[in-house]
GUKOL-744691 format. One record per residue: chain; residue in one letter; residue number from 0; x, y, z of N, C-alpha, C in turn. Coordinates in nm, 4 decimals, m for minus. Example, Ala and Ser with C-alpha at 12.3 -4.5 7.8 and 13.67 -1.06 7.14 Angstrom:
# GUKOL-744691
{site "A"; "A"; 0; {1.3190; m0.5690; 0.7800}; {1.2300; m0.4500; 0.7800}; {1.3200; m0.3300; 0.7800}},
{site "A"; "S"; 1; {1.2850; m0.2250; 0.7080}; {1.3670; m0.1060; 0.7140}; {1.2900; 0.0030; 0.7870}},
***
This chain:
# GUKOL-744691
{site "A"; "M"; 0; {m8.2634; 19.7093; 16.6745}; {m8.2787; 19.8351; 16.6026}; {m8.1715; 19.9336; 16.6572}},
{site "A"; "R"; 1; {m8.1036; 19.9984; 16.5706}; {m8.0016; 20.0948; 16.6028}; {m8.0606; 20.2193; 16.6480}},
{site "A"; "C"; 2; {m8.0080; 20.2778; 16.7558}; {m8.0550; 20.4054; 16.8106}; {m8.0141; 20.5167; 16.7138}},
{site "A"; "P"; 3; {m8.1096; 20.6023; 16.6745}; {m8.0758; 20.7102; 16.5818}; {m7.9978; 20.8255; 16.6458}},
{site "A"; "F"; 4; {m7.9913; 20.8256; 16.7784}; {m7.9206; 20.9322; 16.8491}; {m7.7750; 20.8990; 16.8794}},
{site "A"; "C"; 5; {m7.7545; 20.7759; 16.9275}; {m7.6129; 20.7413; 16.9640}; {m7.5530; 20.6241; 16.8855}},
{site "A"; "G"; 6; {m7.6357; 20.5544; 16.8083}; {m7.5877; 20.4435; 16.7288}; {m7.5811; 20.3083; 16.7997}},
{site "A"; "N"; 7; {m7.6236; 20.3053; 16.9241}; {m7.6258; 20.1846; 17.0053}; {m7.7177; 20.0804; 16.9314}},
{site "A"; "I"; 8; {m7.6735; 19.9530; 16.9221}; {m7.7535; 19.8559; 16.8512}; {m7.8470; 19.7783; 16.9428}},
{site "A"; "D"; 9; {m7.8390; 19.8020; 17.0736}; {m7.9213; 19.7298; 17.1711}; {m8.0313; 19.8190; 17.2282}},
{site "A"; "T"; 10; {m8.1403; 19.8387; 17.1520}; {m8.2498; 19.9191; 17.2010}; {m8.3641; 19.8288; 17.2428}},
{site "A"; "Q"; 11; {m8.4521; 19.8843; 17.3242}; {m8.5635; 19.8054; 17.3827}; {m8.6992; 19.8557; 17.3326}},
{site "A"; "V"; 12; {m8.7855; 19.7619; 17.3009}; {m8.9263; 19.8002; 17.2664}; {m9.0073; 19.8217; 17.3939}},
{site "A"; "K"; 13; {m9.0654; 19.9380; 17.4099}; {m9.1472; 19.9701; 17.5260}; {m9.2984; 19.9518; 17.5030}},
{site "A"; "D"; 14; {m9.3393; 19.9708; 17.3748}; {m9.4838; 19.9641; 17.3426}; {m9.4989; 19.9280; 17.1970}},
{site "A"; "S"; 15; {m9.5909; 19.8334; 17.1652}; {m9.6230; 19.7991; 17.0275}; {m9.7713; 19.8034; 17.0130}},
{site "A"; "R"; 16; {m9.8133; 19.8567; 16.8974}; {m9.9584; 19.8595; 16.8658}; {m9.9728; 19.8755; 16.7142}},
{site "A"; "P"; 17; {m10.0885; 19.8423; 16.6632}; {m10.1138; 19.8630; 16.5170}; {m10.1109; 20.0161; 16.4898}},
{site "A"; "A"; 18; {m10.0538; 20.0507; 16.3788}; {m10.0473; 20.1952; 16.3403}; {m10.1874; 20.2313; 16.2903}},
{site "A"; "E"; 19; {m10.2048; 20.3610; 16.2712}; {m10.3412; 20.4074; 16.2317}; {m10.3851; 20.3526; 16.0993}},
{site "A"; "D"; 20; {m10.2872; 20.3196; 16.0118}; {m10.3284; 20.2623; 15.8775}; {m10.3615; 20.1143; 15.8854}},
{site "A"; "H"; 21; {m10.3413; 20.0511; 15.9994}; {m10.3681; 19.9071; 16.0198}; {m10.2903; 19.8189; 15.9268}},
{site "A"; "V"; 22; {m10.1878; 19.8702; 15.8689}; {m10.1060; 19.7941; 15.7795}; {m9.9668; 19.7768; 15.8388}},
{site "A"; "S"; 23; {m9.9333; 19.8571; 15.9311}; {m9.7973; 19.8528; 15.9937}; {m9.8122; 19.8461; 16.1487}},
{site "A"; "I"; 24; {m9.7052; 19.8137; 16.2121}; {m9.6962; 19.8122; 16.3536}; {m9.6096; 19.9293; 16.4054}},
{site "A"; "R"; 25; {m9.6631; 20.0010; 16.4988}; {m9.5910; 20.1158; 16.5550}; {m9.5245; 20.0686; 16.6834}},
{site "A"; "R"; 26; {m9.3912; 20.0915; 16.6931}; {m9.3217; 20.0523; 16.8131}; {m9.2520; 20.1725; 16.8753}},
{site "A"; "R"; 27; {m9.2775; 20.1911; 17.0067}; {m9.1997; 20.2916; 17.0814}; {m9.0782; 20.2201; 17.1365}},
{site "A"; "R"; 28; {m8.9616; 20.2860; 17.1133}; {m8.8350; 20.2211; 17.1576}; {m8.7596; 20.3128; 17.2526}},
{site "A"; "F"; 29; {m8.6726; 20.2519; 17.3308}; {m8.5934; 20.3203; 17.4279}; {m8.4467; 20.2716; 17.4183}},
{site "A"; "C"; 30; {m8.3534; 20.3639; 17.4234}; {m8.2083; 20.3283; 17.4206}; {m8.1511; 20.3375; 17.5591}},
{site "A"; "P"; 31; {m8.1085; 20.2229; 17.6160}; {m8.0564; 20.2305; 17.7526}; {m7.9163; 20.3027; 17.7576}},
{site "A"; "A"; 32; {m7.8517; 20.3142; 17.6460}; {m7.7189; 20.3809; 17.6501}; {m7.7354; 20.5306; 17.6637}},
{site "A"; "C"; 33; {m7.8244; 20.5949; 17.5887}; {m7.8337; 20.7389; 17.5896}; {m7.9655; 20.7909; 17.6470}},
{site "A"; "G"; 34; {m8.0588; 20.6993; 17.6668}; {m8.1904; 20.7424; 17.7193}; {m8.2846; 20.7888; 17.6173}},
{site "A"; "G"; 35; {m8.2469; 20.7909; 17.4880}; {m8.3277; 20.8395; 17.3815}; {m8.4523; 20.7566; 17.3554}},
{site "A"; "R"; 36; {m8.5609; 20.8167; 17.3195}; {m8.6853; 20.7462; 17.2832}; {m8.7153; 20.7757; 17.1350}},
{site "A"; "F"; 37; {m8.7661; 20.6745; 17.0656}; {m8.8001; 20.6974; 16.9234}; {m8.9010; 20.5959; 16.8815}},
{site "A"; "T"; 38; {m8.9655; 20.6201; 16.7679}; {m9.0698; 20.5380; 16.7155}; {m9.0242; 20.4708; 16.5861}},
{site "A"; "T"; 39; {m9.0574; 20.3500; 16.5712}; {m9.0355; 20.2809; 16.4397}; {m9.1671; 20.2258; 16.3946}},
{site "A"; "Y"; 40; {m9.1803; 20.2022; 16.2612}; {m9.2932; 20.1402; 16.2023}; {m9.2481; 20.0197; 16.1203}},
{site "A"; "E"; 41; {m9.3124; 19.9089; 16.1380}; {m9.2795; 19.7896; 16.0700}; {m9.3957; 19.7460; 15.9759}},
{site "A"; "R"; 42; {m9.3636; 19.7051; 15.8576}; {m9.4636; 19.6641; 15.7581}; {m9.4313; 19.5227; 15.7147}},
{site "A"; "V"; 43; {m9.5290; 19.4506; 15.6836}; {m9.5124; 19.3157; 15.6277}; {m9.4728; 19.3308; 15.4816}},
{site "A"; "Q"; 44; {m9.3666; 19.2640; 15.4399}; {m9.3202; 19.2658; 15.3037}; {m9.3314; 19.1230; 15.2520}},
{site "A"; "L"; 45; {m9.4247; 19.1053; 15.1536}; {m9.4463; 18.9720; 15.1023}; {m9.3295; 18.9200; 15.0208}},
{site "A"; "R"; 46; {m9.2647; 19.0059; 14.9485}; {m9.1509; 18.9611; 14.8694}; {m9.0620; 19.0777; 14.8358}},
{site "A"; "D"; 47; {m8.9373; 19.0485; 14.8091}; {m8.8428; 19.1571; 14.7651}; {m8.8620; 19.1832; 14.6183}},
{site "A"; "L"; 48; {m8.9032; 19.3095; 14.5895}; {m8.9282; 19.3450; 14.4512}; {m8.8041; 19.4159; 14.4001}},
{site "A"; "V"; 49; {m8.7853; 19.3946; 14.2657}; {m8.6763; 19.4579; 14.1926}; {m8.7391; 19.5364; 14.0792}},
{site "A"; "V"; 50; {m8.6993; 19.6668; 14.0663}; {m8.7484; 19.7525; 13.9602}; {m8.6504; 19.7411; 13.8430}},
{site "A"; "I"; 51; {m8.7075; 19.7214; 13.7243}; {m8.6247; 19.7226; 13.6068}; {m8.6474; 19.8522; 13.5312}},
{site "A"; "K"; 52; {m8.5508; 19.9350; 13.5328}; {m8.5590; 20.0663; 13.4722}; {m8.5628; 20.0536; 13.3192}},
{site "A"; "S"; 53; {m8.6033; 20.1609; 13.2511}; {m8.6144; 20.1587; 13.1080}; {m8.4741; 20.1402; 13.0453}},
{site "A"; "S"; 54; {m8.3693; 20.1793; 13.1173}; {m8.2329; 20.1641; 13.0669}; {m8.1842; 20.0195; 13.0871}},
{site "A"; "G"; 55; {m8.2654; 19.9370; 13.1561}; {m8.2210; 19.8001; 13.1817}; {m8.1609; 19.7814; 13.3157}},
{site "A"; "K"; 56; {m8.1286; 19.8926; 13.3784}; {m8.0678; 19.8856; 13.5138}; {m8.1709; 19.8300; 13.6128}},
{site "A"; "R"; 57; {m8.1202; 19.7523; 13.7073}; {m8.2064; 19.6896; 13.8109}; {m8.1717; 19.7545; 13.9451}},
{site "A"; "E"; 58; {m8.2805; 19.7841; 14.0240}; {m8.2591; 19.8320; 14.1615}; {m8.3667; 19.7814; 14.2456}},
{site "A"; "D"; 59; {m8.3403; 19.7688; 14.3745}; {m8.4401; 19.7279; 14.4699}; {m8.5551; 19.8246; 14.4794}},
{site "A"; "F"; 60; {m8.6752; 19.7734; 14.4900}; {m8.7952; 19.8601; 14.5053}; {m8.7811; 19.9361; 14.6352}},
{site "A"; "D"; 61; {m8.8116; 20.0666; 14.6332}; {m8.8008; 20.1508; 14.7497}; {m8.9340; 20.2202; 14.7739}},
{site "A"; "R"; 62; {m9.0051; 20.1708; 14.8714}; {m9.1423; 20.2286; 14.9033}; {m9.1329; 20.3820; 14.9304}},
{site "A"; "T"; 63; {m9.0263; 20.4231; 14.9993}; {m9.0167; 20.5701; 15.0339}; {m9.0006; 20.6486; 14.9055}},
{site "A"; "K"; 64; {m8.9322; 20.5995; 14.8059}; {m8.9142; 20.6695; 14.6787}; {m9.0527; 20.6823; 14.6094}},
{site "A"; "L"; 65; {m9.1293; 20.5749; 14.6085}; {m9.2655; 20.5793; 14.5526}; {m9.3537; 20.6807; 14.6305}},
{site "A"; "E"; 66; {m9.3429; 20.6723; 14.7639}; {m9.4216; 20.7644; 14.8472}; {m9.3810; 20.9083; 14.8280}},
{site "A"; "R"; 67; {m9.2568; 20.9342; 14.8122}; {m9.2086; 21.0716; 14.7890}; {m9.2616; 21.1294; 14.6574}},
{site "A"; "S"; 68; {m9.2567; 21.0494; 14.5509}; {m9.3014; 21.1001; 14.4224}; {m9.4529; 21.1233; 14.4251}},
{site "A"; "I"; 69; {m9.5281; 21.0393; 14.4942}; {m9.6724; 21.0577; 14.5028}; {m9.7042; 21.1777; 14.5840}},
{site "A"; "R"; 70; {m9.6323; 21.1987; 14.6994}; {m9.6577; 21.3135; 14.7835}; {m9.6257; 21.4479; 14.7149}},
{site "A"; "I"; 71; {m9.5234; 21.4436; 14.6250}; {m9.4930; 21.5614; 14.5477}; {m9.6075; 21.5930; 14.4541}},
{site "A"; "A"; 72; {m9.6567; 21.4939; 14.3858}; {m9.7706; 21.5158; 14.2955}; {m9.8949; 21.5674; 14.3728}},
{site "A"; "M"; 73; {m9.9119; 21.5230; 14.4999}; {m10.0322; 21.5570; 14.5778}; {m10.0133; 21.6866; 14.6574}},
{site "A"; "Q"; 74; {m9.8963; 21.7446; 14.6524}; {m9.8611; 21.8670; 14.7252}; {m9.9670; 21.9739; 14.7133}},
{site "A"; "K"; 75; {m10.0156; 22.0230; 14.8236}; {m10.1128; 22.1309; 14.8292}; {m10.2527; 22.0938; 14.7711}},
{site "A"; "R"; 76; {m10.2809; 21.9690; 14.7625}; {m10.4063; 21.9217; 14.7147}; {m10.4964; 21.8842; 14.8327}},
{site "A"; "P"; 77; {m10.6256; 21.9020; 14.8252}; {m10.7142; 21.8812; 14.9386}; {m10.7420; 21.7305; 14.9616}},
{site "A"; "I"; 78; {m10.6379; 21.6523; 14.9743}; {m10.6590; 21.5079; 14.9962}; {m10.6054; 21.4734; 15.1317}},
{site "A"; "D"; 79; {m10.6859; 21.3927; 15.2070}; {m10.6530; 21.3528; 15.3418}; {m10.5258; 21.2663; 15.3328}},
{site "A"; "P"; 80; {m10.4234; 21.2980; 15.4195}; {m10.2995; 21.2199; 15.4199}; {m10.3245; 21.0665; 15.4420}},
{site "A"; "E"; 81; {m10.4247; 21.0367; 15.5186}; {m10.4541; 20.8938; 15.5423}; {m10.4975; 20.8238; 15.4076}},
{site "A"; "R"; 82; {m10.5714; 20.9010; 15.3282}; {m10.6111; 20.8441; 15.1960}; {m10.4873; 20.8235; 15.1091}},
{site "A"; "I"; 83; {m10.3938; 20.9113; 15.1175}; {m10.2722; 20.8985; 15.0399}; {m10.1921; 20.7735; 15.0876}},
{site "A"; "D"; 84; {m10.1843; 20.7535; 15.2169}; {m10.1177; 20.6363; 15.2737}; {m10.1852; 20.5074; 15.2286}},
{site "A"; "Q"; 85; {m10.3181; 20.5067; 15.2292}; {m10.3962; 20.3915; 15.1836}; {m10.3685; 20.3583; 15.0374}},
{site "A"; "M"; 86; {m10.3631; 20.4681; 14.9601}; {m10.3331; 20.4514; 14.8120}; {m10.1940; 20.3867; 14.7923}},
{site "A"; "I"; 87; {m10.0979; 20.4343; 14.8654}; {m9.9624; 20.3861; 14.8549}; {m9.9550; 20.2408; 14.8969}},
{site "A"; "S"; 88; {m10.0166; 20.2055; 15.0084}; {m10.0194; 20.0680; 15.0558}; {m10.0886; 19.9828; 14.9485}},
{site "A"; "G"; 89; {m10.1954; 20.0282; 14.8898}; {m10.2653; 19.9555; 14.7852}; {m10.1800; 19.9288; 14.6617}},
{site "A"; "I"; 90; {m10.1008; 20.0276; 14.6241}; {m10.0089; 20.0167; 14.5058}; {m9.9078; 19.9095; 14.5400}},
{site "A"; "V"; 91; {m9.8482; 19.9190; 14.6594}; {m9.7460; 19.8204; 14.6987}; {m9.8006; 19.6769; 14.7053}},
{site "A"; "R"; 92; {m9.9203; 19.6645; 14.7604}; {m9.9828; 19.5311; 14.7625}; {m10.0095; 19.4814; 14.6227}},
{site "A"; "R"; 93; {m10.0536; 19.5695; 14.5364}; {m10.0812; 19.5295; 14.3960}; {m9.9514; 19.4844; 14.3280}},
{site "A"; "L"; 94; {m9.8456; 19.5578; 14.3494}; {m9.7119; 19.5212; 14.2909}; {m9.6673; 19.3846; 14.3411}},
{site "A"; "E"; 95; {m9.6832; 19.3653; 14.4774}; {m9.6456; 19.2372; 14.5388}; {m9.7277; 19.1195; 14.4861}},
{site "A"; "S"; 96; {m9.8533; 19.1468; 14.4489}; {m9.9409; 19.0393; 14.4036}; {m9.9361; 19.0116; 14.2571}},
{site "A"; "L"; 97; {m9.8451; 19.0866; 14.1850}; {m9.8346; 19.0619; 14.0380}; {m9.7779; 18.9243; 14.0068}},
{site "A"; "G"; 98; {m9.7146; 18.8609; 14.1047}; {m9.6606; 18.7260; 14.0782}; {m9.5167; 18.7209; 14.0395}},
{site "A"; "D"; 99; {m9.4584; 18.8351; 14.0032}; {m9.3205; 18.8370; 13.9601}; {m9.2437; 18.9371; 14.0517}},
{site "A"; "T"; 100; {m9.1204; 18.8990; 14.0868}; {m9.0400; 18.9951; 14.1713}; {m8.9773; 19.1073; 14.0879}},
{site "A"; "D"; 101; {m8.9562; 19.0793; 13.9564}; {m8.9001; 19.1823; 13.8696}; {m9.0123; 19.2627; 13.8003}},
{site "A"; "I"; 102; {m9.0195; 19.3924; 13.8320}; {m9.1267; 19.4717; 13.7802}; {m9.0691; 19.5862; 13.6990}},
{site "A"; "P"; 103; {m9.1110; 19.6023; 13.5745}; {m9.0595; 19.7143; 13.4917}; {m9.1115; 19.8450; 13.5532}},
{site "A"; "S"; 104; {m9.0304; 19.9498; 13.5487}; {m9.0719; 20.0837; 13.6040}; {m9.1964; 20.1362; 13.5319}},
{site "A"; "K"; 105; {m9.2125; 20.0993; 13.4061}; {m9.3285; 20.1387; 13.3275}; {m9.4568; 20.0880; 13.3925}},
{site "A"; "V"; 106; {m9.4530; 19.9657; 13.4381}; {m9.5729; 19.9119; 13.5072}; {m9.6038; 19.9838; 13.6351}},
{site "A"; "I"; 107; {m9.5019; 20.0172; 13.7112}; {m9.5237; 20.0876; 13.8378}; {m9.5833; 20.2284; 13.8030}},
{site "A"; "G"; 108; {m9.5290; 20.2951; 13.7014}; {m9.5775; 20.4257; 13.6649}; {m9.7231; 20.4244; 13.6195}},
{site "A"; "E"; 109; {m9.7564; 20.3221; 13.5449}; {m9.8991; 20.3072; 13.4971}; {m9.9916; 20.2810; 13.6189}},
{site "A"; "I"; 110; {m9.9512; 20.2003; 13.7168}; {m10.0360; 20.1727; 13.8272}; {m10.0525; 20.2972; 13.9130}},
{site "A"; "V"; 111; {m9.9427; 20.3722; 13.9317}; {m9.9553; 20.4968; 14.0049}; {m10.0429; 20.5998; 13.9376}},
{site "A"; "M"; 112; {m10.0314; 20.6149; 13.8053}; {m10.1171; 20.7036; 13.7337}; {m10.2583; 20.6654; 13.7436}},
{site "A"; "E"; 113; {m10.2856; 20.5371; 13.7348}; {m10.4279; 20.4878; 13.7399}; {m10.4806; 20.5210; 13.8835}},
{site "A"; "S"; 114; {m10.4022; 20.5032; 13.9848}; {m10.4492; 20.5305; 14.1258}; {m10.4715; 20.6836; 14.1420}},
{site "A"; "L"; 115; {m10.3781; 20.7617; 14.0928}; {m10.3897; 20.9090; 14.1070}; {m10.5121; 20.9593; 14.0319}},
{site "A"; "A"; 116; {m10.5382; 20.9062; 13.9124}; {m10.6526; 20.9492; 13.8295}; {m10.7864; 20.9314; 13.9047}},
{site "A"; "R"; 117; {m10.7909; 20.8302; 13.9874}; {m10.9128; 20.8018; 14.0630}; {m10.9322; 20.8984; 14.1818}},
{site "A"; "I"; 118; {m10.8230; 20.9564; 14.2289}; {m10.8269; 21.0386; 14.3481}; {m10.8262; 21.1883; 14.3158}},
{site "A"; "D"; 119; {m10.7341; 21.2331; 14.2308}; {m10.7172; 21.3774; 14.2048}; {m10.6599; 21.4041; 14.0656}},
{site "A"; "T"; 120; {m10.7360; 21.4723; 13.9812}; {m10.6879; 21.4967; 13.8465}; {m10.5642; 21.5792; 13.8425}},
{site "A"; "V"; 121; {m10.5524; 21.6795; 13.9210}; {m10.4356; 21.7684; 13.9228}; {m10.3098; 21.6899; 13.9561}},
{site "A"; "A"; 122; {m10.3169; 21.6082; 14.0611}; {m10.2063; 21.5237; 14.0981}; {m10.1700; 21.4288; 13.9869}},
{site "A"; "Y"; 123; {m10.2704; 21.3762; 13.9188}; {m10.2488; 21.2849; 13.8030}; {m10.1734; 21.3532; 13.6925}},
{site "A"; "V"; 124; {m10.2144; 21.4734; 13.6623}; {m10.1442; 21.5522; 13.5554}; {m10.0001; 21.5862; 13.5992}},
{site "A"; "R"; 125; {m9.9819; 21.6237; 13.7263}; {m9.8470; 21.6531; 13.7754}; {m9.7574; 21.5330; 13.7595}},
{site "A"; "F"; 126; {m9.8022; 21.4165; 13.8119}; {m9.7224; 21.2957; 13.7997}; {m9.6941; 21.2560; 13.6521}},
{site "A"; "A"; 127; {m9.7984; 21.2703; 13.5713}; {m9.7788; 21.2284; 13.4281}; {m9.6811; 21.3245; 13.3604}},
{site "A"; "S"; 128; {m9.6728; 21.4492; 13.4020}; {m9.5812; 21.5455; 13.3348}; {m9.4341; 21.4991; 13.3610}},
{site "A"; "V"; 129; {m9.4056; 21.4368; 13.4780}; {m9.2735; 21.3896; 13.5031}; {m9.2545; 21.2506; 13.4427}},
{site "A"; "Y"; 130; {m9.3538; 21.1643; 13.4622}; {m9.3497; 21.0264; 13.4160}; {m9.3380; 21.0180; 13.2635}},
{site "A"; "K"; 131; {m9.4130; 21.1026; 13.1942}; {m9.4156; 21.1004; 13.0468}; {m9.3143; 21.2020; 12.9887}},
{site "A"; "N"; 132; {m9.2427; 21.2732; 13.0816}; {m9.1349; 21.3598; 13.0408}; {m9.1804; 21.4730; 12.9437}},
{site "A"; "F"; 133; {m9.2811; 21.5417; 12.9890}; {m9.3344; 21.6538; 12.9091}; {m9.2206; 21.7603; 12.8895}},
{site "A"; "Q"; 134; {m9.2049; 21.8089; 12.7663}; {m9.0987; 21.9018; 12.7330}; {m9.1490; 22.0407; 12.7051}},
{site "A"; "A"; 135; {m9.2757; 22.0531; 12.6664}; {m9.3342; 22.1841; 12.6276}; {m9.4806; 22.1919; 12.6738}},
{site "A"; "A"; 136; {m9.5334; 22.3089; 12.6701}; {m9.6721; 22.3334; 12.7018}; {m9.7690; 22.2532; 12.6186}},
{site "A"; "D"; 137; {m9.7266; 22.2322; 12.4909}; {m9.8099; 22.1521; 12.4040}; {m9.8339; 22.0088; 12.4552}},
{site "A"; "D"; 138; {m9.7269; 21.9557; 12.5213}; {m9.7409; 21.8239; 12.5819}; {m9.8504; 21.8167; 12.6865}},
{site "A"; "F"; 139; {m9.8509; 21.9197; 12.7696}; {m9.9621; 21.9347; 12.8672}; {m10.0977; 21.9478; 12.7985}},
{site "A"; "D"; 140; {m10.1025; 22.0313; 12.6985}; {m10.2247; 22.0600; 12.6275}; {m10.2836; 21.9287; 12.5712}},
{site "A"; "R"; 141; {m10.1979; 21.8470; 12.5013}; {m10.2418; 21.7226; 12.4403}; {m10.2957; 21.6275; 12.5519}},
{site "A"; "F"; 142; {m10.2179; 21.6176; 12.6563}; {m10.2527; 21.5224; 12.7656}; {m10.3851; 21.5602; 12.8304}},
{site "A"; "V"; 143; {m10.4004; 21.6881; 12.8661}; {m10.5200; 21.7351; 12.9332}; {m10.6421; 21.7256; 12.8333}},
{site "A"; "S"; 144; {m10.6246; 21.7442; 12.7077}; {m10.7377; 21.7312; 12.6127}; {m10.7888; 21.5905; 12.6098}},
{site "A"; "E"; 145; {m10.6983; 21.4887; 12.6369}; {m10.7402; 21.3507; 12.6392}; {m10.8224; 21.3219; 12.7607}},
{site "A"; "L"; 146; {m10.8060; 21.4036; 12.8678}; {m10.8863; 21.3841; 12.9896}; {m11.0256; 21.4375; 12.9778}},
{site "A"; "R"; 147; {m11.0461; 21.5337; 12.8886}; {m11.1800; 21.5949; 12.8713}; {m11.2747; 21.4944; 12.8072}},
{site "A"; "P"; 148; {m11.4030; 21.5090; 12.8385}; {m11.4984; 21.4188; 12.7725}; {m11.4891; 21.4286; 12.6215}},
{site "A"; "G"; 149; {m11.4858; 21.3121; 12.5596}; {m11.4653; 21.3073; 12.4149}; {m11.3214; 21.2907; 12.3706}},
{site "A"; "G"; 150; {m11.2257; 21.3134; 12.4630}; {m11.0823; 21.2932; 12.4328}; {m11.0300; 21.3921; 12.3325}},
{site "A"; "A"; 151; {m10.9193; 21.3542; 12.2722}; {m10.8499; 21.4419; 12.1837}; {m10.9193; 21.4543; 12.0438}},
{site "A"; "S"; 152; {m11.0262; 21.3726; 12.0214}; {m11.0915; 21.3766; 11.8920}; {m11.1851; 21.5009; 11.8786}},
{site "A"; "D"; 153; {m11.2020; 21.5819; 11.9833}; {m11.2873; 21.7016; 11.9779}; {m11.2244; 21.8115; 11.9010}},
{site "A"; "E"; 154; {m11.1011; 21.8076; 11.8716}; {m11.0221; 21.9186; 11.8120}; {m11.0684; 21.9486; 11.6743}},
***
């Protein structure tokens, strides 16, 4: 592991233990070159996933990108950060267990929306506004009316 302080590639592991989420391993590391100490987290990755964008472009799945978009949707919401981490790990496990390494971005978006809907309605609407590319207030109105009991047919 490369030292983030001096770039030395020969760092030493001083301590390893399961992380709080019990899905990753937390390692305390030491750089003999500069004396720097830092922490890394390792996760088991079942397979390399490739995201197929709606434009047809292919890119490697990036867990941090998924996590960032979910955390933006959850910003200032009264949800325990550990619950968010569990949700993200669950989404990644679900993607890995789909059986295919090529996953359309639409499938990822639907799984994220489904997970957010179960945890927090506001975060769900925030994510949907970006995912479904809302352009006007009417888009929000239609979407939220579908969330209400009875759906859009109450109008």
